[in-house]
VEXMILUM-181625 format. One line per 4 residues: for each residue x, y, z of N, C-alpha, C, O, CB. Coordinates in nm, 4 decimals. Each point is the difference from the previous one (the first is absolute). Glycine has a CB too. Layout:
REM residues N
X/Y/Z/X/Y/Z/X/Y/Z/X/Y/Z/X/Y/Z  ...
REM end
This chain:
REM residues 97
-12.8662/-6.5667/0.1751/0.1378/0.0008/0.0431/0.0877/0.0385/-0.1187/0.0010/-0.0696/-0.1015/-0.0476/-0.1066/0.2785  0.1176/0.2829/-0.1652/0.0857/0.0483/-0.1073/0.1306/-0.0794/0.0003/0.0623/-0.0193/0.1044/-0.1652/0.2509/-0.0893  0.1424/-0.2765/-0.1321/0.1251/-0.0748/-0.0110/0.1138/0.0969/-0.0265/-0.0101/0.0895/-0.0839/-0.1119/-0.2932/-0.0018  0.2273/0.1843/0.1571/0.1169/0.0873/-0.0156/0.0889/-0.0564/-0.1101/0.0366/-0.1175/0.0019/-0.0462/0.1871/0.2425
0.0431/0.0144/-0.3383/0.0892/-0.0406/-0.1087/0.1419/-0.0105/0.0537/0.0410/0.0777/0.0863/-0.1896/0.0333/-0.2590  0.2214/-0.2058/0.1219/0.1401/-0.0087/0.0385/0.0752/0.1141/-0.0660/-0.0186/0.0279/-0.1185/0.0045/-0.2794/0.1451  0.0969/0.3153/0.0489/0.0728/0.1169/-0.0485/0.1009/-0.0348/-0.1088/0.0293/0.0826/-0.0864/-0.0594/0.0196/0.3099  0.0842/-0.2265/-0.2193/0.1052/-0.0336/-0.0937/-0.0498/-0.0109/-0.1432/0.0814/0.0001/-0.0923/0.0331/-0.1174/0.2762
-0.2439/0.1080/-0.2058/-0.0509/-0.0212/-0.1349/0.0396/0.1127/-0.0939/0.0309/-0.0257/-0.1163/-0.2209/-0.1009/0.2129  0.1900/0.2475/-0.0505/0.0300/0.1112/-0.0883/0.1422/0.0537/0.0190/0.0401/0.0951/-0.0671/-0.2820/-0.0382/0.0704  0.3162/-0.1167/0.0863/0.1331/0.0505/0.0314/0.1046/-0.0484/-0.1004/0.0291/-0.1193/-0.0083/-0.0939/0.1255/0.2492  0.1199/0.0861/-0.3156/0.1053/-0.0337/-0.0953/0.1271/-0.0449/0.0723/0.0751/-0.0830/-0.0511/-0.1719/0.2478/-0.1118
0.1200/-0.1096/0.2813/0.1174/-0.0378/0.0777/-0.0054/-0.1481/0.0372/0.0994/-0.0717/-0.0112/-0.0833/0.3063/0.1004  -0.1320/-0.2785/-0.0452/-0.0148/-0.1411/0.0379/0.0132/-0.0892/-0.1229/0.0611/-0.1067/0.0072/-0.2106/0.1717/0.1852  0.0929/-0.0226/-0.3049/0.0121/-0.0780/-0.1242/0.1476/-0.0121/-0.0412/0.0447/-0.1072/-0.0410/-0.2751/0.1855/-0.0323  0.3044/0.0307/0.0844/0.1419/-0.0032/-0.0342/0.0767/-0.0926/0.0942/0.0853/-0.0771/-0.0441/-0.1026/0.3111/-0.0454
-0.0126/-0.2264/0.2180/0.0630/-0.0862/0.1000/-0.0303/-0.1467/-0.0302/0.0885/-0.0852/0.0079/-0.1066/0.2689/0.1645  -0.1081/-0.2127/-0.2071/-0.0399/-0.1373/-0.0319/0.0750/-0.0513/-0.1222/0.0398/-0.1164/-0.0047/-0.2663/0.1598/0.1028  0.2456/0.0424/-0.1958/0.0701/-0.0409/-0.1217/0.1464/-0.0295/0.0296/0.0557/-0.0981/-0.0493/-0.2135/0.2362/-0.0883  0.2195/-0.0527/0.2183/0.1413/-0.0188/0.0352/0.0205/-0.1308/0.0754/0.0959/-0.0727/-0.0262/-0.0659/0.3215/0.0356
-0.1195/-0.2789/0.0837/0.0171/-0.1168/0.0868/-0.0736/-0.1235/-0.0488/0.0019/-0.1034/0.0667/0.0255/0.2596/0.1202  -0.0927/-0.1470/-0.3029/-0.0567/-0.1174/-0.0645/-0.1285/-0.0541/0.0593/-0.0256/-0.1201/-0.0091/0.2523/0.0690/-0.0488  -0.3080/0.1357/0.1180/-0.1286/-0.0506/0.0478/-0.1173/0.0746/-0.0628/-0.1001/0.0282/0.0659/0.2101/-0.0922/0.1484  -0.0957/0.0949/-0.3417/-0.1086/0.0641/-0.0741/-0.1225/-0.0903/-0.0065/-0.1135/0.0470/0.0078/0.2819/0.0799/-0.1428
-0.1442/-0.2583/0.1205/-0.1117/-0.0946/-0.0075/-0.0827/0.0014/0.1282/-0.1228/-0.0065/-0.0047/0.2574/-0.1365/-0.1506  -0.0679/0.1514/0.2683/-0.0717/0.0016/0.1283/-0.0820/0.1278/0.0134/-0.1121/-0.0032/0.0509/0.2933/-0.1371/0.0540  -0.1270/0.2510/-0.1495/-0.0713/0.1270/0.0042/-0.1257/-0.0069/-0.0868/-0.1062/0.0467/0.0410/0.3233/0.0753/-0.0007  -0.2054/-0.1798/-0.1593/-0.1149/-0.0157/-0.0890/-0.1022/-0.0962/0.0606/-0.1204/0.0212/-0.0139/0.2680/0.0246/-0.1851
-0.1010/-0.1503/0.2655/-0.0908/-0.0950/0.0658/-0.0801/0.0707/0.1101/-0.1186/-0.0279/0.0175/0.2785/-0.1625/-0.0680  -0.0958/0.2816/0.1245/-0.0724/0.0781/0.1011/-0.1084/0.0859/-0.0646/-0.1096/0.0139/0.0541/0.3156/-0.0107/0.0898  -0.1746/0.0539/-0.2593/-0.0984/0.0836/-0.0694/-0.1176/-0.0842/-0.0491/-0.1145/0.0450/0.0043/0.2977/0.1127/-0.0737  -0.1557/-0.2790/0.0232/-0.1081/-0.0910/-0.0421/-0.0863/-0.0366/0.1201/-0.1226/-0.0048/-0.0102/0.2668/-0.0874/-0.1760
-0.0806/0.0665/0.2991/-0.0748/-0.0352/0.1209/-0.0890/0.1170/0.0436/-0.1140/-0.0212/0.0413/0.2999/-0.1355/0.0294  -0.1353/0.2776/-0.0796/-0.0817/0.1180/0.0307/-0.1177/0.0112/-0.0960/-0.1114/0.0328/0.0407/0.3143/0.0837/0.0491  -0.1777/-0.1439/-0.2169/-0.1074/0.0031/-0.1002/-0.1075/-0.1025/0.0344/-0.1192/0.0293/-0.0087/0.2830/0.0462/-0.1673  -0.1216/-0.1961/0.2152/-0.0964/-0.1036/0.0393/-0.0790/0.0419/0.1235/-0.1188/-0.0306/0.0111/0.2700/-0.1440/-0.1079
-0.0862/0.2440/0.1890/-0.0675/0.0470/0.1209/-0.1109/0.0985/-0.0359/-0.1071/-0.0010/0.0607/0.3190/-0.0318/0.0717  -0.1855/0.1176/-0.2315/-0.1014/0.0956/-0.0450/-0.1101/-0.0696/-0.0803/-0.1172/0.0366/0.0097/0.2921/0.1434/-0.0139  -0.1366/-0.2798/-0.0745/-0.0924/-0.0654/-0.0925/-0.0929/-0.0987/0.0705/-0.1189/-0.0066/-0.0315/0.2897/0.0336/-0.1474  -0.1174/-0.1036/0.2737/-0.0777/-0.1025/0.0696/-0.0591/0.0557/0.1290/0.0476/0.0998/0.0540/0.0991/-0.2782/-0.1528
-0.2505/0.1124/0.1467/-0.0547/0.0375/0.1309/0.1008/-0.0414/0.1077/0.0899/-0.0802/-0.0253/-0.3313/0.0541/-0.0575  0.2254/0.0814/0.2019/0.0931/-0.0317/0.1093/-0.0015/-0.1487/0.0333/0.1047/-0.0576/0.0295/-0.1381/0.2877/0.0621  -0.0849/-0.2933/-0.0960/-0.0096/-0.1433/0.0287/0.0783/-0.0827/-0.1013/0.0728/-0.0923/0.0367/-0.2974/0.1310/0.0656  0.2089/-0.0049/-0.2293/0.0723/-0.0740/-0.1035/0.1492/0.0282/0.0066/0.0818/-0.0908/-0.0155/-0.2847/0.0982/-0.1296
0.2383/0.1186/0.1683/0.1419/0.0349/0.0056/0.0702/-0.0707/0.1157/0.1182/-0.0329/-0.0104/-0.1715/0.2551/-0.0919  -0.0171/-0.2456/0.2107/0.0620/-0.0672/0.1147/0.0401/-0.1440/-0.0336/0.0803/-0.0599/0.0716/-0.2164/0.2046/0.0817  0.0814/-0.2001/-0.2609/0.0356/-0.1351/-0.0433/0.1277/-0.0034/-0.0851/0.0525/-0.1075/-0.0288/-0.2953/0.0505/0.0355  0.2923/0.1742/-0.0468/0.1239/0.0068/-0.0774/0.1174/-0.0148/0.0971/0.0183/0.0817/0.0902/-0.1259/0.0681/-0.2684
0.1856/-0.2543/0.1583/0.1129/-0.0267/0.0884/0.1230/0.0817/-0.0405/0.0633/0.0646/0.0835/-0.1529/-0.2956/-0.0437  0.1222/0.2270/-0.1697/0.1170/0.0738/-0.0461/-0.0102/0.0281/-0.1494/-0.0728/-0.0666/-0.0737/0.2117/-0.0393/0.2542  -0.0637/0.2064/-0.2220/0.0120/0.0361/-0.1413/0.1491/0.0164/-0.0279/0.0683/0.0786/0.0658/-0.2989/0.0374/-0.0728  0.2800/-0.1906/-0.0909/0.1418/0.0067/-0.0369/0.0134/0.0096/-0.1509/-0.0907/-0.0368/-0.0746/0.1545/-0.0960/0.2787
0.0498/0.1826/-0.2470/0.0301/0.0110/-0.1420/0.1371/-0.0610/-0.0233/0.1001/0.0462/0.0548/-0.2423/0.1634/-0.0799  0.1457/-0.3149/-0.0578/0.1256/-0.0671/-0.0322/0.0073/-0.0184/-0.1505/-0.0864/-0.0644/-0.0595/0.0912/-0.0541/0.2838  0.0971/0.1743/-0.2850/0.0206/-0.0119/-0.1446/-0.1247/0.0389/-0.0789/-0.0389/-0.0687/-0.0945/0.2045/-0.1124/0.1379  -0.2272/0.2913/-0.0038/-0.1200/0.0554/-0.0645/-0.1230/-0.0900/0.0125/-0.0978/0.0186/-0.0723/0.2490/0.0965/-0.0861
-0.1468/-0.2119/0.2494/-0.1155/-0.0846/0.0288/-0.0534/0.0410/0.1358/0.0689/-0.0124/0.1012/0.0216/-0.1813/-0.2403  -0.2133/0.2425/0.1410/-0.0638/0.0441/0.1233/-0.0560/-0.1218/0.0717/-0.0782/-0.0755/-0.0577/0.0223/0.3017/-0.0426  0.0950/-0.2460/0.2256/-0.0457/-0.1139/0.0796/-0.0850/0.0509/0.1153/0.0451/0.0810/0.0809/0.1601/-0.2154/-0.1433  -0.3275/0.0864/0.0688/-0.0917/0.0392/0.1077/-0.0362/-0.1251/0.0786/-0.0502/-0.0973/-0.0563/-0.0426/0.2931/-0.0787
0.1182/-0.1927/0.2637/-0.0358/-0.1119/0.0887/-0.1296/0.0364/0.0718/-0.0113/0.1057/0.0620/0.2561/-0.1733/-0.0302  -0.3426/-0.0233/-0.0419/-0.1333/0.0244/0.0548/-0.0337/-0.1130/0.0978/0.0166/-0.1177/-0.0320/-0.0904/0.2403/-0.1801  0.0264/-0.0858/0.3309/-0.0350/-0.0995/0.1024/-0.1258/-0.0773/-0.0364/-0.0033/-0.1226/0.0115/0.1100/0.2676/0.1600  -0.2096/-0.0744/-0.2152/-0.1309/-0.0596/-0.0263/-0.0020/-0.0772/-0.1322/0.0321/0.0567/-0.1045/-0.1374/0.1289/0.2350
0.0683/-0.3138/-0.1277/-0.0094/-0.0771/-0.1247/-0.1023/0.0585/-0.0987/0.0208/-0.0057/-0.1212/0.0446/-0.1971/0.2515  -0.1734/0.2577/-0.0797/-0.1013/0.0583/-0.0885/0.0524/0.1241/-0.0713/-0.0184/0.0156/-0.1207/-0.1597/-0.1045/0.2715  0.2432/0.1766/-0.0759/0.0558/0.1208/-0.0603/0.1149/-0.0355/-0.0947/0.0150/0.0613/-0.1057/-0.0812/0.0717/0.3097  0.1464/-0.2316/-0.1658/0.1095/-0.0458/-0.0856/-0.0551/-0.0482/-0.1346/0.0543/0.0329/-0.1055/0.0808/-0.0980/0.3097
-0.2429/-0.0127/-0.1993/-0.0621/-0.0495/-0.1219/-0.0564/0.1151/-0.0836/0.0102/-0.0016/-0.1226/-0.0645/-0.2137/0.2400  -0.0047/0.3144/-0.0519/-0.0534/0.1168/-0.0705/0.1117/0.0758/-0.0722/-0.0156/0.0406/-0.1151/-0.1688/-0.0227/0.2859  0.2962/0.0005/-0.1020/0.1146/0.0662/-0.0628/0.0481/-0.0791/-0.1210/0.0312/0.0580/-0.1040/0.0356/0.0383/0.3261  -0.0607/-0.2283/-0.2089/0.0479/-0.0837/-0.1103/-0.0950/0.0068/-0.1196/0.0443/0.0051/-0.1147/0.0666/-0.1576/0.2806
-0.2416/0.1526/-0.1386/-0.0976/0.0058/-0.1088/0.0026/0.1348/-0.0709/-0.0262/0.0083/-0.1200/-0.1165/-0.1708/0.2442  0.1742/0.2673/-0.0503/0.0026/0.1352/-0.0567/0.1434/0.0501/-0.0192/0.0256/0.1204/0.0023/-0.2465/-0.0737/0.1073  0.3129/-0.1397/-0.1282/0.1423/0.0310/-0.0126/0.0260/0.1047/-0.1081/0.0697/0.0983/0.0251/-0.0170/-0.3297/0.0522  -0.1073/0.2116/-0.1959/0.0267/0.0932/-0.1098/-0.0571/0.1384/0.0300/0.0590/0.1010/-0.0384/-0.0607/-0.2931/-0.1227
-0.1130/0.1974/0.2295/-0.0592/0.1276/0.0393/0.0934/0.0754/0.0948/0.0286/0.1178/-0.0211/-0.2595/-0.2156/-0.0071  0.2781/0.0295/0.1323/0.0875/0.0649/0.0977/0.1347/0.0375/-0.0618/0.0529/0.1074/0.0285/-0.1660/-0.2366/0.1540  0.1688/0.0424/-0.2665/0.1269/0.0309/-0.0644/-0.0142/0.1246/-0.0867/0.0885/0.0856/-0.0014/-0.0257/-0.3295/0.0037  -0.1734/0.2538/-0.0742/-0.0245/0.1182/-0.0827/-0.0135/0.1251/0.0857/0.0539/0.1049/-0.0352/-0.1663/-0.2493/-0.1353
0.0404/0.1348/0.2838/-0.0147/0.1135/0.0926/0.1366/0.0473/0.0497/0.0282/0.1198/0.0011/-0.2543/-0.2062/0.0695  0.3107/-0.0085/-0.0295/0.1319/0.0344/0.0511/0.0861/0.0624/-0.1097/0.0734/0.0954/0.0255/-0.0905/-0.2819/0.1420  0.0084/0.1333/-0.2886/0.0784/0.0545/-0.1107/-0.0468/0.1402/-0.0367/0.0818/0.0858/-0.0330/-0.0440/-0.3178/-0.0522  -0.1685/0.2561/0.0905/-0.0519/0.1349/-0.0269/0.0499/0.0989/0.1041/0.0375/0.1125/-0.0331/-0.2413/-0.2120/-0.0734
0.2043/0.0576/0.2317/0.0374/0.0873/0.1106/0.1509/0.0246/0.0074/0.0437/0.1123/0.0251/-0.2428/-0.1962/0.0976  0.2788/-0.0219/-0.1447/0.1441/0.0085/0.0237/0.0848/-0.0117/-0.1269/0.1227/0.0068/0.0073/-0.1667/-0.1022/0.2158  -0.0184/0.0781/-0.3366/0.0739/-0.0123/-0.1260/0.0071/-0.1441/-0.0471/0.0183/-0.0923/0.0794/0.1151/0.2924/-0.0168  -0.1479/-0.2175/-0.1920/-0.0022/-0.1359/-0.0555/0.1314/-0.0741/0.0182/0.0017/-0.1226/0.0112/-0.1669/0.2018/-0.1758
0.2747/-0.0053/0.1675/0.1304/-0.0651/0.0122/0.0325/-0.0424/0.1438/0.0993/-0.0691/0.0226/-0.0236/0.2044/-0.2175  -0.1576/-0.0951/0.2917/0.0286/-0.0322/0.1400/-0.0261/-0.1466/0.0323/0.0697/-0.0583/0.0831/-0.1268/0.2926/-0.0239  -0.0433/-0.2951/-0.1245/-0.0405/-0.1382/0.0311/-0.0187/-0.0794/-0.1281/-0.0560/0.0502/-0.0975/-0.0557/0.0273/0.3088  0.1587/-0.2017/-0.2108/-0.0253/-0.0888/-0.1134/-0.1018/-0.1075/0.0352/-0.0649/-0.0558/-0.0885/0.2967/0.0985/0.0066
-0.2463/-0.0722/0.2127/-0.0911/-0.1060/0.0419/-0.0460/0.0247/0.1427/0.0613/0.0762/0.0748/0.0520/-0.2390/-0.2293  -0.2221/0.0967/0.1903/-0.0548/0.0060/0.1359/-0.0182/-0.1421/0.0488/-0.0623/-0.0822/-0.0672/-0.0552/0.3034/0.0232  0.1723/-0.2501/0.1613/-0.0177/-0.1315/0.0609/-0.0649/0.0186/0.1358/0.0391/0.0865/0.0784/0.1617/-0.1808/-0.2014  -0.3012/0.0108/0.1493/-0.0725/0.0074/0.1261/0.0199/-0.1316/0.0745/-0.0270/-0.1076/-0.0534/-0.1447/0.2684/-0.0445
0.2189/-0.1508/0.2212/0.0255/-0.1171/0.0836/-0.0888/0.0009/0.1216/0.0072/-0.0911/0.0825/0.2277/0.0844/-0.1620
REM end
Protein backbone atom coordinates (compact mmCIF):
# COMPACT_ATOMS: atom_id res chain seq x y z
CA UNK A 1 0.00 0.00 0.00
CA UNK A 2 1.59 3.24 -1.12
CA UNK A 3 1.39 6.09 1.36
CA UNK A 4 0.37 9.42 -0.02
CA UNK A 5 2.54 12.32 1.07
CA UNK A 6 0.77 15.36 2.37
CA UNK A 7 1.00 18.12 -0.19
CA UNK A 8 1.57 20.85 2.39
CA UNK A 9 5.00 19.50 3.34
CA UNK A 10 6.76 21.11 0.42
CA UNK A 11 4.42 24.06 -0.07
CA UNK A 12 6.08 27.37 0.74
CA UNK A 13 2.68 29.06 0.55
CA UNK A 14 1.32 26.89 3.35
CA UNK A 15 4.47 27.46 5.43
CA UNK A 16 4.08 31.23 5.00
CA UNK A 17 0.39 31.03 5.93
CA UNK A 18 1.26 28.97 9.03
CA UNK A 19 3.86 31.52 10.08
CA UNK A 20 1.46 34.44 9.65
CA UNK A 21 -1.31 32.75 11.65
CA UNK A 22 0.95 31.22 14.29
CA UNK A 23 0.47 27.51 13.78
CA UNK A 24 3.95 26.56 12.63
CA UNK A 25 4.23 24.17 15.58
CA UNK A 26 1.13 22.27 14.47
CA UNK A 27 2.47 21.99 10.93
CA UNK A 28 5.76 20.58 12.25
CA UNK A 29 3.84 18.16 14.49
CA UNK A 30 2.00 16.87 11.39
CA UNK A 31 5.35 16.31 9.68
CA UNK A 32 6.63 14.38 12.72
CA UNK A 33 3.48 12.26 12.69
CA UNK A 34 4.02 11.50 8.99
CA UNK A 35 7.62 10.55 9.76
CA UNK A 36 6.42 8.18 12.49
CA UNK A 37 3.91 6.67 10.06
CA UNK A 38 6.76 5.89 7.66
CA UNK A 39 9.12 4.71 10.42
CA UNK A 40 6.75 2.48 12.41
CA UNK A 41 4.68 -0.44 11.19
CA UNK A 42 0.96 0.21 10.67
CA UNK A 43 0.10 -1.74 13.84
CA UNK A 44 2.46 0.32 15.97
CA UNK A 45 1.47 3.59 14.34
CA UNK A 46 -2.19 2.91 15.10
CA UNK A 47 -1.26 3.12 18.80
CA UNK A 48 -0.12 6.75 18.40
CA UNK A 49 -2.96 8.93 19.65
CA UNK A 50 -1.53 12.38 18.96
CA UNK A 51 1.63 14.35 18.27
CA UNK A 52 1.92 17.95 19.46
CA UNK A 53 4.65 20.54 19.75
CA UNK A 54 4.57 23.08 22.58
CA UNK A 55 7.49 25.40 23.33
CA UNK A 56 9.87 23.15 21.36
CA UNK A 57 8.84 20.12 23.45
CA UNK A 58 7.49 17.30 21.30
CA UNK A 59 4.61 15.49 23.02
CA UNK A 60 3.55 12.06 21.79
CA UNK A 61 0.48 10.37 23.27
CA UNK A 62 0.52 6.58 22.96
CA UNK A 63 -2.42 4.27 23.76
CA UNK A 64 -0.41 1.09 24.36
CA UNK A 65 1.49 0.93 27.68
CA UNK A 66 4.13 -1.32 26.11
CA UNK A 67 4.79 1.00 23.19
CA UNK A 68 4.73 4.01 25.53
CA UNK A 69 7.41 2.35 27.67
CA UNK A 70 9.47 1.55 24.55
CA UNK A 71 9.32 5.19 23.46
CA UNK A 72 10.38 6.32 26.93
CA UNK A 73 13.31 3.89 27.04
CA UNK A 74 14.48 4.99 23.59
CA UNK A 75 13.69 8.68 24.15
CA UNK A 76 17.18 9.94 23.27
CA UNK A 77 17.23 7.79 20.12
CA UNK A 78 13.91 9.17 18.87
CA UNK A 79 14.77 12.76 19.84
CA UNK A 80 18.02 12.46 17.89
CA UNK A 81 16.14 11.02 14.86
CA UNK A 82 13.65 13.91 14.93
CA UNK A 83 16.43 16.49 15.30
CA UNK A 84 18.35 14.97 12.37
CA UNK A 85 15.23 15.03 10.20
CA UNK A 86 13.78 18.41 11.20
CA UNK A 87 16.75 20.34 12.59
CA UNK A 88 18.30 20.46 16.03
CA UNK A 89 16.65 23.76 16.89
CA UNK A 90 13.13 22.38 16.25
CA UNK A 91 12.96 20.26 19.45
CA UNK A 92 14.56 20.54 22.88
CA UNK A 93 12.80 17.59 24.53
CA UNK A 94 10.51 14.62 23.90
CA UNK A 95 7.72 13.65 26.27
CA UNK A 96 5.71 10.47 25.90
CA UNK A 97 2.31 10.13 27.58
